[in-house]
N, C-alpha and C positions, 0 to 999 in steps of 0.2 A: 933446572927446568925440565919438566917431563913432556914427552911428545906422544901424541896419539898414534896408536898402531893400526887404527882403522878409522872409519867415519866418525867424526866428532863435531861438536859445535851446536849451535842453535838450529832448531827445525822450524821453518816457516810453513804454515799450512795454507793451501789454496782451497777455496770452496768449490766443490764440483757437484753437479746434480746427481750423478750416478757413481758412487764411490766404488762399488764392485767392478763395474765396467771400466772405469778409469784406471783402477789398480791393475786389472788384467792387461789393459792397453800399455801401460808403463812397463810391465813385465815382458810383454812381447817385443817391446822396443829396446830391450837390453838392460833394463834396471833390475836390481836384485832386491828382494824383499828385505826390509829392515824391521818393520813392525806391522804385522797383519792387521786386518780390520778389527777395531775395538769399539765396543759400545761405551760411551762416556756418560750416558744418561740422557733421558728425555729426547731421544732421536738424534743425539750428537754422536757421530761416528768419525773415527780417524784411522789412517793407515799411513805408512811411510816406506819409501824405497831409497836405495842408493843408486844414483845415476852412474854412467860409465866413467865419470870424472871424479867420483868419490864424494859427491855432494849428497846430503840427505834431503830428500824432497818429501814434504808432507801434503796429504790431501785430507779434506774433511767434508762432511755434509752436516749442516747444523740449522735446524728450523729457527732457532732463536736468532742466529746471525741474519737470516733472511727477513725475519720480522723487524729487526732493528734497521736493516738496510732499507726496507720499505717505508720507514718513517722519516728517513732523511731526505732533504731536498738539495738540489744542486745550486 
């Protein structure tokens, strides 16, 4: 069995309105940059950080997600 020597596992992404601002806030709160802001296409942006406990946290902004979310009903 191999063991990870750093952050590993799945990355869950939370949608945020301001990716750049949220990324900066996470960094000022002690997170370390894992993957800087990346354009994934059609306004879909992602970034990720490693929190002080070693978890990888992802953030995204995605107009398509908001469009789909707006069509669902509770």
